[in-house]
Structure formats: structure tokens, C-alpha cells
C-alpha positions as MATLAB code, in Angstrom:
seq = 'MSRYLATALATAALAATLGAAPAQAKDTLTLGMVLEPPHLDPTAGAASAIREVTYANIFEGLTRIDARGEVQPALAASWTVSPDGLTYTFKLRTGVKFHDGTPFDCGIVKFSYERAVAPDSVNAQKGLFEPIAGTACPDPATAVVTLKRPAAGFLFGMGWGDAVMVAPNSVATNKTNPIGTGPFRFTRWVKGDRVEMVRNADYWGEKPKLAAATFRFIADPSAATAAVMAGDLDAYPNFPAPEALDAIRKDPRFTVRVGTTAGKTILALNNDRKPFSDLRVRRALAYAVDRAALIDALSSYGKPIGSHYIPGDPGYVDLTGAYPYDPAKAKALLAEAGVKPGTEMVIKLPPPAYARRGGEVIAAMLEQVGITAKLVPVEWAQWLDQVFKQSDFDMTIISHTEARDLDIYARDKYYFNYQSPAYKALYKQYQEAVDPKAQLALLEQLQRKLSEDEPNVFLYALAKVGVWNARLRGLWDNNPIPANDLTGVSWAD';
ca = [
     221.432   37.020  143.457;
     223.990   34.568  142.199;
     223.214   30.915  141.705;
     225.735   30.081  144.465;
     223.951   32.269  146.982;
     220.568   30.933  145.911;
     221.767   27.351  146.347;
     223.210   28.092  149.774;
     220.022   29.765  150.978;
     217.907   26.881  149.677;
     220.143   24.408  151.516;
     219.772   26.423  154.716;
     215.981   26.493  154.364;
     215.879   22.723  153.907;
     218.030   22.212  156.989;
     215.698   24.420  159.008;
     212.696   22.425  157.785;
     214.241   19.096  158.718;
     215.360   20.374  162.097;
     218.842   21.211  163.345;
     221.074   18.468  164.690;
     222.081   18.734  168.354;
     225.077   20.997  168.904;
     228.289   19.039  169.343;
     231.169   20.074  171.569;
     233.727   21.795  169.396;
     237.182   23.233  169.915;
     238.299   24.097  166.387;
     237.563   27.090  164.180;
     237.552   27.684  160.439;
     237.598   31.381  159.615;
     237.239   33.075  156.219;
     239.296   35.948  154.820;
     239.141   37.883  151.547;
     242.865   38.191  150.876;
     245.615   35.633  151.206;
     248.756   37.061  152.825;
     251.796   37.392  150.537;
     253.800   35.880  153.416;
     253.472   35.490  157.196;
     256.090   37.864  158.647;
     254.353   41.035  159.919;
     257.721   42.757  160.377;
     258.496   42.537  156.658;
     255.396   43.525  154.707;
     252.563   46.036  154.535;
     249.650   43.704  153.736;
     246.993   43.753  156.450;
     246.218   40.111  155.704;
     249.525   39.122  157.335;
     248.404   40.614  160.623;
     244.860   39.268  160.270;
     246.358   35.785  160.502;
     249.290   36.253  162.866;
     248.500   39.132  165.260;
     248.201   37.953  168.895;
     247.847   34.389  167.600;
     251.393   33.550  166.500;
     253.357   36.745  167.225;
     253.300   39.113  170.202;
     254.887   42.463  171.037;
     255.732   44.163  174.295;
     252.282   45.742  174.220;
     249.090   44.746  172.436;
     245.989   46.557  171.223;
     242.718   45.168  172.550;
     239.239   45.080  170.991;
     238.557   48.615  172.263;
     241.715   50.000  170.682;
     243.444   50.418  174.035;
     247.039   49.531  174.913;
     247.437   46.476  177.133;
     250.444   44.559  178.521;
     251.692   41.642  176.425;
     255.288   40.385  176.648;
     255.913   43.385  178.870;
     254.021   42.848  182.113;
     254.332   46.538  183.009;
     256.285   49.694  182.214;
     257.182   53.131  183.486;
     257.886   56.305  181.523;
     260.303   59.013  182.626;
     258.866   62.506  183.206;
     260.563   63.845  180.064;
     258.980   61.104  177.954;
     262.343   59.797  176.736;
     262.878   56.598  178.739;
     260.557   53.594  178.788;
     261.428   50.849  181.258;
     259.662   47.580  180.460;
     259.404   44.743  182.959;
     259.330   41.613  180.821;
     257.467   38.414  181.494;
     259.712   35.543  182.527;
     259.604   31.935  181.397;
     258.424   32.871  177.904;
     259.679   30.789  174.981;
     259.304   30.959  171.221;
     257.616   28.019  169.535;
     261.008   26.472  168.751;
     262.131   26.723  172.393;
     264.187   29.923  172.081;
     263.946   31.889  175.350;
     262.469   35.380  175.265;
     264.387   38.039  177.181;
     265.689   41.580  176.813;
     268.179   40.455  174.173;
     265.232   39.611  171.903;
     263.756   43.076  172.458;
     267.059   44.718  171.592;
     267.441   42.569  168.471;
     263.851   43.150  167.289;
     263.951   46.938  167.658;
     267.442   47.335  166.213;
     266.458   45.188  163.237;
     263.328   47.278  162.668;
     265.220   50.560  162.588;
     268.328   49.358  160.715;
     269.198   50.995  157.364;
     268.320   47.792  155.497;
     265.064   47.277  157.399;
     262.084   46.176  155.297;
     259.597   46.923  158.085;
     256.560   48.592  156.510;
     256.204   50.858  159.555;
     259.858   51.712  160.030;
     258.852   55.182  161.184;
     257.438   53.728  164.390;
     260.957   52.825  165.475;
     262.858   55.849  164.155;
     262.592   57.737  167.498;
     264.416   54.900  169.322;
     267.938   55.912  170.305;
     268.793   52.571  171.871;
     267.687   49.602  173.939;
     269.610   48.611  177.078;
     269.355   45.378  179.066;
     270.245   45.911  182.737;
     269.045   42.342  183.304;
     267.277   39.704  181.160;
     263.835   40.680  182.459;
     264.191   44.446  181.992;
     264.342   46.426  178.748;
     265.125   50.139  178.851;
     264.201   51.873  175.599;
     265.546   55.394  175.206;
     264.082   57.762  172.640;
     265.794   60.584  170.764;
     262.770   62.770  171.474;
     259.277   62.305  172.885;
     257.054   60.268  170.584;
     253.298   60.556  170.965;
     251.674   57.163  170.795;
     254.899   55.180  171.243;
     253.249   52.495  173.386;
     250.358   52.241  170.914;
     252.821   51.855  168.051;
     254.681   49.104  169.854;
     251.393   47.220  169.966;
     251.109   47.090  166.150;
     251.798   43.868  164.302;
     254.937   45.448  162.845;
     256.448   45.671  166.344;
     256.201   42.015  167.385;
     259.163   40.203  168.848;
     261.220   37.942  166.581;
     264.204   35.720  167.370;
     267.532   35.895  165.477;
     267.607   32.166  164.712;
     264.170   32.083  163.020;
     263.783   35.550  161.522;
     265.052   34.479  158.097;
     262.259   31.925  157.660;
     259.330   33.682  159.331;
     257.752   34.468  155.972;
     256.957   30.806  155.360;
     257.387   29.282  158.827;
     256.438   31.931  161.398;
     257.785   31.285  164.882;
     256.576   33.552  167.640;
     255.686   33.423  171.329;
     251.909   33.406  170.870;
     249.174   31.015  172.019;
     249.040   29.276  168.618;
     251.781   27.523  166.644;
     251.863   27.602  162.854;
     251.555   24.135  161.307;
     250.828   24.436  157.583;
     250.187   26.845  154.723;
     248.424   25.456  151.672;
     249.022   28.235  149.173;
     245.878   29.521  147.555;
     243.659   27.893  150.169;
     244.449   28.063  153.896;
     246.802   28.575  156.845;
     246.561   26.184  159.794;
     247.662   26.580  163.419;
     247.284   24.654  166.657;
     247.217   25.548  170.337;
     250.637   26.171  171.875;
     250.783   23.803  174.834;
     253.755   25.713  176.281;
     252.182   29.165  176.078;
     253.244   31.468  178.906;
     249.772   32.918  179.500;
     246.220   31.655  179.654;
     245.802   28.849  177.143;
     243.290   29.478  174.357;
     240.036   27.516  174.371;
     240.508   26.583  170.710;
     242.690   23.547  170.001;
     243.204   24.502  166.362;
     242.266   27.164  163.835;
     242.225   27.340  160.055;
     242.202   30.555  158.023;
     240.646   29.983  154.597;
     240.976   32.470  151.750;
     237.739   32.950  149.800;
     237.596   36.295  148.037;
     234.548   35.806  145.825;
     231.457   37.154  147.650;
     229.145   34.449  146.295;
     231.548   31.657  147.221;
     232.076   33.188  150.671;
     228.320   33.316  151.255;
     227.880   29.729  150.119;
     230.694   28.546  152.426;
     229.173   30.316  155.429;
     225.664   29.039  154.747;
     226.868   25.480  154.220;
     228.837   25.512  157.473;
     232.188   25.139  155.741;
     233.216   28.334  157.529;
     232.458   28.988  161.184;
     233.128   32.712  160.858;
     233.841   35.401  158.309;
     234.808   38.479  160.368;
     235.075   40.808  157.346;
     232.225   39.457  155.249;
     232.454   40.544  151.585;
     228.782   40.144  150.556;
     226.599   42.736  152.340;
     223.762   42.010  149.901;
     223.332   38.618  151.613;
     223.043   39.978  155.152;
     219.258   40.337  155.232;
     218.850   36.630  154.491;
     221.601   35.621  156.940;
     220.075   37.698  159.744;
     216.874   35.662  159.458;
     218.767   32.416  160.018;
     219.114   31.645  163.764;
     222.324   29.715  163.108;
     224.233   32.953  162.586;
     225.276   36.130  164.331;
     225.734   39.313  162.275;
     227.766   42.164  163.746;
     228.337   45.545  162.106;
     231.193   47.404  163.740;
     234.014   49.766  162.927;
     237.556   49.434  161.643;
     240.533   51.753  161.506;
     240.191   51.648  157.726;
     240.284   54.886  155.771;
     238.986   54.054  152.301;
     240.474   56.429  149.751;
     240.726   57.057  146.046;
     244.516   57.279  146.126;
     246.139   59.594  143.588;
     249.691   59.549  142.278;
     250.765   63.068  143.249;
     253.990   62.612  141.265;
     252.162   62.089  137.968;
     250.311   64.642  135.844;
     247.569   65.788  136.075;
     247.337   64.659  139.735;
     250.292   66.844  140.650;
     247.914   69.799  140.129;
     245.946   70.665  143.269;
     243.003   71.829  141.163;
     242.671   68.361  139.651;
     242.805   66.632  143.029;
     240.136   68.964  144.388;
     238.040   68.469  141.261;
     238.059   64.719  141.798;
     236.976   65.262  145.398;
     234.013   67.353  144.268;
     233.146   64.750  141.613;
     232.554   61.899  144.094;
     229.245   61.650  145.929;
     230.372   59.865  149.081;
     226.887   59.217  150.440;
     225.754   57.677  147.152;
     228.935   55.590  147.001;
     228.335   54.158  150.470;
     224.701   53.410  149.642;
     225.695   51.682  146.405;
     228.169   49.443  148.199;
     226.422   48.416  151.390;
     224.918   51.369  153.295;
     227.658   50.774  155.888;
     230.552   53.101  156.587;
     230.757   56.804  157.371;
     232.009   59.576  155.043;
     235.381   61.103  155.931;
     237.085   64.311  154.861;
     240.658   63.525  155.833;
     242.841   60.521  156.703;
     241.226   60.053  160.100;
     238.033   58.406  161.297;
     235.297   59.207  163.815;
     236.267   57.932  167.239;
     239.983   58.573  166.829;
     241.468   61.037  169.350;
     241.181   64.577  168.033;
     238.922   63.677  165.088;
     237.621   66.682  163.141;
     234.627   66.360  160.825;
     235.839   67.737  157.478;
     233.285   65.979  155.284;
     231.842   69.343  154.253;
     235.083   70.562  152.688;
     234.304   69.001  149.291;
     230.548   68.527  148.935;
     229.331   66.719  145.840;
     229.429   69.405  143.141;
     229.941   68.195  139.546;
     229.774   71.750  138.184;
     232.636   72.875  140.402;
     234.584   69.747  139.457;
     234.170   70.518  135.753;
     235.255   74.130  136.270;
     238.412   73.121  138.157;
     239.314   70.512  135.542;
     238.886   73.091  132.756;
     240.998   75.588  134.693;
     243.733   72.955  135.006;
     243.602   72.224  131.263;
     242.132   68.729  131.592;
     239.975   68.209  128.512;
     236.659   66.313  128.489;
     237.217   62.676  127.601;
     240.624   62.494  129.286;
     241.341   58.907  130.326;
     242.553   58.062  133.819;
     243.347   54.513  134.941;
     242.070   53.165  138.263;
     243.847   49.997  139.393;
     241.544   47.920  141.563;
     242.777   45.293  144.070;
     240.513   42.294  144.854;
     238.400   43.495  147.833;
     234.762   44.080  146.940;
     234.881   47.667  148.221;
     237.529   48.368  145.562;
     236.098   46.427  142.632;
     232.518   47.547  143.190;
     233.557   51.009  144.309;
     235.552   51.451  141.126;
     232.459   50.946  139.000;
     230.496   53.503  141.013;
     233.279   56.098  140.990;
     233.896   55.591  137.264;
     230.258   56.490  136.605;
     230.599   59.631  138.739;
     233.793   60.703  136.979;
     232.098   60.203  133.625;
     229.645   62.917  134.656;
     232.482   65.473  134.881;
     234.197   64.467  131.633;
     236.718   61.920  132.910;
     236.889   58.475  131.326;
     237.971   56.079  134.042;
     239.564   52.881  132.765;
     239.136   50.184  135.388;
     242.004   47.688  135.630;
     241.459   44.840  138.121;
     244.739   43.542  139.583;
     245.493   40.703  141.956;
     246.834   41.504  145.425;
     250.444   40.600  144.602;
     250.277   42.844  141.513;
     248.870   45.712  143.556;
     251.619   45.425  146.156;
     254.278   45.381  143.444;
     252.940   47.878  140.902;
     251.107   50.362  143.104;
     252.617   50.134  146.576;
     256.238   49.407  145.697;
     256.715   51.025  142.288;
     254.083   53.824  142.388;
     253.101   52.758  138.880;
     249.502   53.974  138.828;
     247.198   56.926  138.212;
     244.531   56.146  140.782;
     243.613   53.211  143.011;
     241.003   52.411  145.631;
     242.351   51.056  148.890;
     241.488   51.046  152.573;
     244.343   51.927  154.918;
     243.585   49.792  157.956;
     246.502   50.837  160.146;
     245.238   52.864  163.097;
     245.996   56.588  163.408;
     248.506   56.442  160.563;
     248.867   60.132  159.769;
     252.610   59.513  159.633;
     252.390   58.090  156.100;
     251.895   61.602  154.731;
     255.103   62.746  156.429;
     257.307   60.060  154.919;
     260.016   60.897  152.408;
     258.692   58.239  150.060;
     255.285   56.620  150.057;
     253.326   55.205  147.170;
     251.026   58.202  146.525;
     254.022   60.598  146.591;
     252.602   63.425  148.696;
     255.373   65.882  149.559;
     254.635   68.772  151.916;
     257.345   70.357  154.089;
     254.594   72.137  156.017;
     252.855   68.847  156.829;
     256.135   67.210  157.823;
     256.887   70.090  160.195;
     253.428   69.802  161.759;
     253.782   66.076  162.190;
     257.179   66.487  163.847;
     255.621   68.934  166.308;
     252.850   66.461  167.038;
     255.276   63.584  167.625;
     257.348   65.654  170.024;
     254.423   67.185  171.916;
     254.084   65.883  175.465;
     251.051   67.888  176.552;
     247.799   66.083  175.589;
     246.034   69.348  174.713;
     248.879   70.343  172.396;
     248.710   66.909  170.760;
     244.971   67.288  170.057;
     245.455   70.773  168.620;
     248.163   69.502  166.289;
     246.032   66.525  165.254;
     243.368   68.999  164.127;
     245.918   70.986  162.136;
     247.216   67.813  160.463;
     243.739   66.778  159.381;
     242.949   70.246  158.050;
     246.219   70.356  156.109;
     245.406   67.072  154.386;
     241.925   68.302  153.564;
     243.386   71.509  152.125;
     245.931   69.674  149.951;
     243.643   66.701  149.159;
     246.535   64.386  148.177;
     243.943   61.612  147.975;
     240.169   61.666  147.735;
     239.038   60.680  151.217;
     235.923   58.541  150.873;
     234.649   56.741  153.966;
     235.522   54.862  157.132;
     235.398   51.156  156.355;
     232.831   49.235  158.381;
     233.484   45.785  159.819;
     230.675   43.433  158.844;
     231.107   40.109  160.589;
     229.131   36.887  160.190;
     229.717   33.852  162.368;
     228.120   30.843  164.017;
     225.730   31.945  166.757;
     227.493   29.645  169.227;
     230.830   31.412  168.843;
     231.994   33.809  171.529;
     234.918   36.211  171.714;
     235.377   37.430  168.132;
     235.931   41.187  167.835;
     232.929   43.301  166.819;
     235.289   46.124  165.831;
     238.747   46.182  164.279;
     240.822   48.991  165.830;
     243.785   47.320  164.118;
     243.988   44.600  161.442;
     243.560   41.420  163.475;
     241.579   38.227  163.951;
     242.566   37.753  167.579;
     241.553   34.221  168.589;
     242.931   34.310  172.124;
     239.497   34.760  173.692;
     237.387   32.795  171.207;
     235.362   29.800  172.346;
     232.254   27.780  171.539;
     229.191   28.018  173.773;
     227.811   24.742  175.113;
];
């Protein structure tokens, strides 16, 4: 146990001995996060940290995803879908304004969707909007979105952070001064430390109970634990120090919640680089990793997965038995592929503890099959640039937190460079399927195809371990999408 954690626990014990001070009425929140966002525009970047700060707080879409992972109305009060699945008619809320006073109406919807699908779009989930043929505005309070073809999950996709509404006059500066329609207004970003926001007095819906919120960025597990124990943080919804949970659970000041996320934690492989372009090598790496032992070494939380899908998702298929831990089989496949013992492979590791700690565990496992894994820690900005943008990597450990994102394997270009015409054809069939039974059957085929090709080593579903003040109410136990939705958060009397 680090000296920081020991100090924090000792301080907590002393406080308990002396007696707790009476609870004071409170209407502010300080919340901890591991990663600092690269910027604050969710329509222009892939980092989940952007959405963890801004989703439902600053920016809103026509629909929203709730704590159960279900689609709910947001800036669209209601909608209807044509029988052929091609026309969505949204009835928009009236009287809504952006934080700078810009009115929200159908023109904003048309602008936001056309910008997202434009040839020069930098939207990280551009594929969500590709099916849109056009957006018409019969009146300011009605948006008619026509699709080129049926798109399974269109309403769910429009509830992602990437699909929030943005105004033409502020879109250029949203990265540093985000202006949305949400219940909180951005006030300040102190780089390297925190983002601050305050309650939007002119919010169209129910006003939040919190008057202000601060998101603080503390990646180091020991420092995060110390900040929680000292009361410097009111909540840490994705707590990075599971080794401290036993002690925290014994402290009545805190609530500990272990839930689920949409995160698929993978050992991502560069399919465009030798030897990972060889299926035998990719399968060998899958056999070389003991998923159960990896989970135990990290936290004992999380569930093994065998494809890019998690338990609880519609149509989930348990494929964890496809590549059981088998070092002998891994060695045989590597030899068959001409990979000699002692071959060095580089694993670039972003800051999250699951990556840094997981890298050490996986490196030891790969050593057992003759692979020397060189671990290279990189900061988040480096990872986004080198790995995600440039595909300059051998292997990396990352958790994909976007929900039901099987589409990334059907893209023409994505950082791990998986190219399968057969998978693309299957995914197209799934997107265009209207019948729910046909959709589920195709989801099974998609998962099995990924397991067969093993473009990445599928490790485990990332758990959500949250720690917060016992008086707090309304924080999400689970994370069906990347979000720290504060709209329903309050302090108990």
C-alpha cells in the first residue's frame, strides 16, 4: 500500500475517532476522472473523457441514453417512424435556447446532421450518420429525417454524445468553450487540473439540484484514493484503485458501487503489420492470454469476453470458450507462422490502470510462449495521435466504451486495420434488417465472425467501480455509454 493511501486511511480513522461533523447542506459536486479530455467537443473527437464531462450536462441530442441503456426523449419530445423504417419525424421541444441565447429549432438539427455526415467531417462516429439521406424542416418544431435505407439502432445512435446538437455560430469554439442546450453551462477549464460548470438558469427542462460541478483529473490511483478519503473529491465514478476498496467499504462516509460499462477491453493488434497480419499469430496470442487470471490480477471485477460484445447486449453470444488458455497451442501456432522464440513485440500502454497494470500481466503471459513484450507507456494525447490516428503500433490495451459498436470492424479505415469483405457484408445486412429476429441472428453471425478472425484479443468487459459520498444520490451505478450524467444528482439532507 502506498504511503499516500496509508496517510489517507490514517486520516480517516482519526476523523472517525474524533466524531464526524454535522452534515451541512450542499449543492456543489467535485467529481474525479482518470483522463483529462483532449478538448470538449464530443462531435469532433473519439476520447470517452469528452463525453464523461459533457454528455447530458452541457450538450444534448434529439434522444438520450438513460442509466439502463434505453432510449429516451431529449430535445425531441417524441417521434414516429414510417412502416418502411426510412422516415423519422421528430417533434422538437419549443423554447429551448443554447447557453449563448441561440434558439434551438429544426434548422439546428439540419445543420448538426449535415455537418456530421459532410465529407470533411471529423466526427469520430461518422458512420452513425451515413444512412441519413436528408433532413427536412416543415416547420421550426418538426424535423423529418429520411434515411437511404433502414438502419438498426438509429434512435440509439442519435443518443450518443457524437450526435448532440451544435449551433453554427459556436461550433468553431466548442473545443475550448462548449456551448450546448444542457442543464449546466461551462465556465472554466484549468488545463491539467479541472473543468468547471454551473447550473443553467434558463434550462428548458427540470433544473438540476446541483448549483455547480467540478470535474478534476487525477489519474494516479494513490492520489485518487487520498483525494477521496480526504474529502477533496465527493465522487469518483470510475475509481482507479480497486485495491483500496476493502478499506473504503468499511468507512460509513462512502458508498461503493460495482456495476457494468459498455467497455470491451481488448489487446488491440495492428492487422496491417507483420506478424499480426497472419491469422495464426492473432489466434496464438488469444490462446496465450489467461483471461480469468488477468481479471483476478487487476481487480477481480469484469467478465471475460470472446468477441467485441458484452453480456447484456441484445443478441450477446458467449464465445469465451473459443480460445481457452493454452500456451502449448499458442507456441505451436507461432512456430507454424515462423515467429521465433524471443521475438519482440511492442505494447503501447495509455494511462488507465487497466492498461498499465494489464500490460505487465499480459507481458508475463506472452513471455511463457516465447514472445518478449516491450511495454511502452504513453500519455493519452500520444495514444490518440500515434495509435488511434496514425496506426503506429504493434499492440495496445484499450477499452472501447462506445455501446454496441460492432460497426468499427466494418469501417474502411480504423486504427487496428481489420479488413474483411465478409464482415462488411454481414454488417450491412444487419443495418438494413427491419425484423428483430433477423437482427438478432445477424448479431450472432457478426460476433462469431470476429471470434473466427480474432482481429484483436478480446479480454473482458470493463466493470464500473464507483466510490462516492454516502449522502450523494443519483449517480449512475452502470455506464451503458461514457457519461457522468449529473442531471439527477443531489445531496441527501
